[in-house]
C-alpha positions in Angstrom: -71.3 134.1 -117.0 -74.9 133.9 -118.0 -75.6 137.4 -119.2 -74.9 137.9 -122.9 -73.5 141.4 -122.4 -71.1 140.1 -119.7 -69.8 137.5 -122.2 -69.4 140.0 -124.9 -67.5 142.4 -122.6 -65.2 139.5 -121.4 -64.5 138.6 -125.0 -63.4 142.1 -125.8 -61.2 142.2 -122.7 -59.6 138.9 -123.7 -59.1 140.0 -127.3 -57.2 143.1 -126.1 -55.0 140.9 -123.9 -54.5 138.5 -126.8 -53.4 141.3 -129.1 -51.1 142.8 -126.5 -49.4 139.4 -126.0 -49.0 139.1 -129.7 -47.2 142.5 -129.8 -45.0 141.6 -126.9 -44.1 138.2 -128.4 -43.2 139.9 -131.7 -41.1 142.5 -130.0 -39.2 139.9 -128.0 -38.6 137.8 -131.1 -37.4 140.8 -133.2 -35.1 141.9 -130.4 -33.1 138.7 -130.4 -32.3 138.9 -126.7 -35.3 137.0 -125.4 -35.6 134.4 -122.8 -36.9 131.2 -124.3 -38.8 130.2 -121.2 -40.6 133.6 -121.0 -41.4 133.4 -124.7 -42.9 129.9 -124.3 -45.0 131.1 -121.4 -46.3 134.0 -123.3 -47.2 131.9 -126.3 -48.9 129.4 -124.0 -50.9 132.1 -122.4 -51.9 133.5 -125.8 -53.1 130.1 -126.9 -55.1 129.7 -123.6 -56.7 133.1 -124.3 -57.6 132.1 -127.8 -59.3 128.8 -126.6 -61.2 130.7 -123.9 -62.4 133.3 -126.4 -63.6 130.5 -128.6 -65.5 128.9 -125.7 -67.2 132.2 -124.8 -68.2 132.8 -128.4 -69.8 129.4 -128.6 -71.9 130.4 -125.6 -73.4 133.2 -127.6 -74.5 130.9 -130.4 -78.0 129.6 -129.7 -78.5 125.9 -129.5 -80.1 124.5 -132.6 -82.4 121.5 -132.1 -81.3 118.4 -134.1 
């Protein structure tokens, strides 16, 4: 992903998925009838998304010479 606009678009898509996962995790936790394995997988996916979003945001920051 070289194009800055593509990176920004991808960040937005991943942010939406991250928020959706957050809502699903909260709903399952509140419900009390959740599958622990499913909950762990959702939390792991949410963490992966957060890490990937961070990496993409770092690509948008210009390199500063030392």
